[in-house]
Legacy VTK file of the C-alpha trace (Angstrom):
# vtk DataFile Version 3.0
C-alpha trace
ASCII
DATASET POLYDATA
POINTS 305 float
-19.592 104.321 74.911
-17.422 106.989 77.181
-14.653 107.069 74.911
-16.698 107.252 71.981
-18.078 109.894 73.479
-14.692 111.204 74.804
-13.611 111.115 71.490
-16.184 112.467 69.369
-15.796 115.953 71.729
-12.063 115.579 70.809
-12.692 115.901 67.170
-15.171 118.350 67.660
-12.686 120.731 69.512
-10.489 120.100 66.903
-12.800 121.251 64.221
-14.157 124.247 66.484
-10.085 125.101 67.013
-9.502 125.017 63.206
-11.986 127.197 62.278
-10.732 129.883 65.322
-7.158 129.617 64.368
-8.446 131.098 60.569
-9.451 128.710 58.371
-11.962 130.775 57.215
-12.061 134.181 55.486
-14.090 136.753 54.978
-14.921 138.797 51.477
-17.094 141.754 50.845
-17.990 141.238 47.387
-19.081 143.977 45.115
-19.754 141.715 41.747
-22.329 139.889 40.641
-23.501 137.216 43.012
-23.770 134.316 40.568
-20.303 134.873 38.911
-18.236 135.195 42.451
-19.897 132.201 43.880
-17.999 130.229 40.798
-14.647 131.471 41.913
-15.694 131.266 45.722
-16.698 127.910 45.466
-13.482 126.691 43.451
-11.211 128.346 45.724
-12.999 126.803 48.920
-12.411 123.143 46.907
-8.749 123.467 45.825
-7.549 125.617 49.395
-10.018 123.722 51.909
-10.632 127.092 53.432
-14.272 128.272 54.321
-15.266 131.261 52.785
-17.907 133.461 53.999
-18.804 136.455 51.126
-20.869 139.109 52.090
-22.525 140.808 48.756
-23.900 143.984 48.131
-27.529 144.730 46.303
-27.853 145.631 42.948
-28.886 149.027 43.188
-26.596 150.569 45.697
-23.421 147.903 44.215
-20.221 148.945 45.933
-21.461 151.707 47.579
-22.791 150.260 50.575
-20.030 147.928 51.258
-17.145 150.777 50.930
-19.435 152.247 53.406
-19.762 149.176 55.757
-15.711 149.050 55.760
-15.432 152.516 56.373
-18.169 152.282 59.515
-16.098 148.854 60.786
-12.815 150.817 60.039
-12.005 150.317 63.587
-12.727 146.587 64.341
-12.336 145.072 60.516
-15.164 142.405 60.076
-13.771 141.735 56.357
-10.475 140.205 55.417
-10.459 141.055 51.315
-12.361 143.344 49.424
-13.308 142.186 45.693
-14.960 145.140 43.676
-16.109 145.550 40.399
-14.795 148.941 39.602
-11.820 151.108 41.108
-12.898 154.515 42.127
-14.441 153.415 45.701
-11.082 151.473 46.311
-9.270 154.579 45.524
-11.254 156.322 48.354
-10.803 153.314 50.495
-7.380 153.337 50.031
-7.160 156.956 50.741
-8.822 156.745 54.188
-6.158 153.836 54.774
-8.908 150.871 55.309
-7.021 149.261 52.808
-3.374 149.431 51.565
-2.346 148.604 48.265
-4.451 146.669 45.864
-4.603 145.039 42.502
-6.675 145.905 39.398
-7.148 143.583 37.229
-9.338 142.366 34.336
-12.190 144.672 33.264
-15.633 145.372 31.750
-16.448 148.116 29.509
-19.700 150.442 29.031
-21.337 149.879 26.322
-24.474 150.420 24.630
-27.206 147.956 24.601
-29.356 148.232 21.195
-32.749 146.784 20.504
-32.685 145.473 17.242
-36.729 144.693 16.843
-36.762 148.560 17.862
-33.374 150.397 16.187
-32.173 149.892 12.517
-28.919 148.931 11.917
-28.496 152.140 9.946
-29.362 154.161 13.387
-27.462 152.223 15.574
-25.912 154.672 18.016
-21.831 155.385 18.232
-21.360 157.386 21.361
-22.240 157.773 24.904
-23.795 161.386 23.846
-26.088 159.134 21.455
-28.215 158.842 24.271
-29.330 162.356 23.844
-30.994 161.861 20.077
-34.239 161.790 20.247
-34.839 160.105 17.247
-34.306 156.761 19.994
-37.855 156.814 21.572
-36.441 155.431 25.171
-33.227 155.168 26.349
-32.271 154.211 29.701
-29.134 153.992 32.348
-28.409 152.818 35.789
-28.396 155.206 38.798
-25.460 157.311 38.269
-25.105 157.424 42.296
-24.261 153.902 42.550
-21.974 151.195 40.949
-19.956 151.222 37.769
-22.910 153.735 36.797
-21.578 156.445 39.270
-17.700 155.859 38.021
-18.774 155.991 34.832
-20.375 159.470 35.141
-16.915 160.842 37.188
-15.060 159.334 34.239
-16.798 161.581 32.218
-16.694 164.753 34.358
-12.774 163.804 34.440
-12.665 163.637 30.583
-15.092 166.383 29.390
-14.785 168.818 32.430
-17.211 169.686 34.950
-19.294 171.645 32.900
-20.127 169.573 29.749
-20.566 166.195 32.243
-23.049 167.840 34.259
-24.765 169.380 31.202
-24.917 166.022 29.643
-26.785 164.515 32.656
-28.843 167.450 33.045
-29.820 167.039 29.098
-30.429 162.853 29.984
-32.882 163.996 32.455
-34.646 166.541 30.700
-35.133 164.318 27.435
-36.535 161.946 29.800
-34.080 159.353 30.146
-35.312 156.396 32.298
-33.234 156.077 35.464
-33.363 152.905 36.536
-32.204 150.376 39.493
-29.005 148.846 38.256
-27.121 148.027 35.133
-29.058 144.377 35.120
-32.341 146.381 34.845
-31.273 148.110 31.833
-30.377 144.984 30.084
-33.742 143.203 31.458
-35.706 146.473 29.847
-33.544 146.652 26.358
-33.782 142.905 25.745
-37.643 142.649 26.295
-38.300 145.207 23.847
-39.159 148.286 26.610
-35.981 150.538 25.943
-34.392 150.903 22.624
-30.819 152.007 23.865
-29.450 151.335 27.224
-25.892 152.200 28.965
-24.675 149.215 30.701
-21.543 146.772 31.281
-20.570 144.282 28.922
-21.328 141.362 31.371
-24.962 141.891 31.842
-25.346 142.149 28.157
-23.305 139.065 27.787
-26.509 137.587 29.506
-28.996 139.317 26.839
-26.559 137.507 24.090
-26.087 134.195 25.716
-30.439 134.416 25.747
-30.056 135.022 22.008
-32.173 138.527 22.638
-32.535 140.738 20.033
-29.979 143.040 21.074
-26.566 143.982 19.983
-23.593 145.584 21.827
-22.220 148.822 20.430
-18.545 149.760 21.966
-18.967 153.459 22.122
-16.770 156.299 21.116
-14.508 154.260 18.951
-13.346 156.757 15.851
-10.215 158.338 15.770
-10.174 161.679 17.956
-13.190 160.506 20.009
-12.530 159.342 23.704
-13.272 155.480 23.536
-15.431 153.153 26.210
-14.629 152.909 29.518
-13.241 150.067 30.800
-13.521 149.109 34.787
-10.766 147.104 36.162
-12.173 144.532 39.011
-9.595 145.486 42.075
-9.213 143.249 45.405
-7.449 144.183 48.358
-6.593 143.195 51.661
-8.283 144.999 54.889
-5.789 146.650 57.286
-6.482 144.850 60.360
-7.614 141.302 58.542
-8.000 138.728 61.177
-7.402 136.192 58.651
-4.271 137.244 56.978
-2.664 134.599 55.740
-5.851 133.145 53.810
-6.249 136.678 52.813
-3.109 136.523 50.892
-4.022 132.892 49.616
-6.596 134.094 48.073
-5.515 137.788 46.274
-3.174 135.309 44.674
-5.621 132.968 43.320
-8.191 135.383 42.061
-5.541 136.957 40.323
-4.148 134.154 38.249
-4.226 133.722 34.912
-6.481 130.655 34.876
-9.491 133.168 36.847
-9.509 135.917 35.011
-9.608 133.246 32.075
-12.501 131.975 33.862
-14.188 135.420 34.236
-13.446 135.977 30.518
-15.429 132.695 29.504
-18.585 133.821 31.929
-18.345 137.465 30.521
-17.427 139.305 33.580
-14.172 140.230 32.060
-13.801 141.605 28.228
-12.831 138.380 26.025
-9.516 137.957 25.036
-10.054 138.870 21.075
-11.390 142.444 22.299
-9.021 143.465 25.076
-7.056 144.830 22.456
-9.387 145.872 19.666
-11.466 148.199 21.533
-10.340 151.907 21.960
-10.252 152.454 25.818
-10.716 155.459 27.322
-7.216 157.073 29.164
-8.062 157.095 32.897
-6.625 158.184 35.599
-8.138 156.139 38.698
-5.965 158.498 41.203
-7.515 161.421 39.969
-11.324 159.612 39.312
-11.238 159.675 42.779
-10.367 163.132 43.748
-13.831 163.837 41.635
-16.301 161.236 42.804
-17.731 162.757 45.755
-18.329 165.887 44.198
-19.934 164.146 41.091
-21.683 161.649 43.407
-23.218 164.373 45.610
-24.100 165.941 41.937
-25.754 163.113 41.113
-27.898 162.762 43.993
-29.237 166.383 43.644
-29.961 165.606 39.916
-31.360 162.069 40.613
-32.570 161.385 43.864
-35.365 163.556 45.083
LINES 1 306
305 0 1 2 3 4 5 6 7 8 9 10 11 12 13 14 15 16 17 18 19 20 21 22 23 24 25 26 27 28 29 30 31 32 33 34 35 36 37 38 39 40 41 42 43 44 45 46 47 48 49 50 51 52 53 54 55 56 57 58 59 60 61 62 63 64 65 66 67 68 69 70 71 72 73 74 75 76 77 78 79 80 81 82 83 84 85 86 87 88 89 90 91 92 93 94 95 96 97 98 99 100 101 102 103 104 105 106 107 108 109 110 111 112 113 114 115 116 117 118 119 120 121 122 123 124 125 126 127 128 129 130 131 132 133 134 135 136 137 138 139 140 141 142 143 144 145 146 147 148 149 150 151 152 153 154 155 156 157 158 159 160 161 162 163 164 165 166 167 168 169 170 171 172 173 174 175 176 177 178 179 180 181 182 183 184 185 186 187 188 189 190 191 192 193 194 195 196 197 198 199 200 201 202 203 204 205 206 207 208 209 210 211 212 213 214 215 216 217 218 219 220 221 222 223 224 225 226 227 228 229 230 231 232 233 234 235 236 237 238 239 240 241 242 243 244 245 246 247 248 249 250 251 252 253 254 255 256 257 258 259 260 261 262 263 264 265 266 267 268 269 270 271 272 273 274 275 276 277 278 279 280 281 282 283 284 285 286 287 288 289 290 291 292 293 294 295 296 297 298 299 300 301 302 303 304
């Protein structure tokens, strides 16, 4: 019995030592949890590394984790930051909280239209269609947070500050619904509570799969128009990561072709057949980062009271 207890203690000690020596990985994740879990669980199974994810809430997607990384800079808790956008990743690089990062895949900002409320002849074809009063109700996610915030900065960058500011002021004046996240926009359009919503392709994908009465419109696709805003995922190792070798394994795994294909299959990335056919907004994410804080301040003043 004593020998058995000794052996059991030894096994537990080895297991604890294994965890202490880095057989785990802490990942801050700002993409939708159900999608991320599929990838993280597959990585755990393949590598035998215990993953400890920390997710953000939908309304403050990405912003909350970025602020947490900044607050923890002197004593980082995370090993890897996997984000659904690029502008705030650039901010973290500028603050030297991460080093170089990898951009991969991508989602588009699209118009989701309820086909019971809008006739095919009246489908919108531009971001600026959200200002058209023939659509009784329109919605966007709060532009202070997440991809909606990044999109606002992109519009400022492409249009210039005055036109960008005027567009959001006009949205507010026309009574656009400002909702807590892109999934909320999707749900309300799918339920027939909103006629036209601005959201992401991954959110729209779910409504399509559920056969809701909706259609996806890629905006501004005509000659001379700016194209749809496509936002890549980014992944980076946090400076001072305590589980560096495991972090490197995960980054290589996440950016592999098989994982990118898996993320397309579940609607997180643009389908392969649309990657080349959709006209994309030309965007310098370094330049976007330089204007992002100003835009966020203006969006806060406009939409958060």
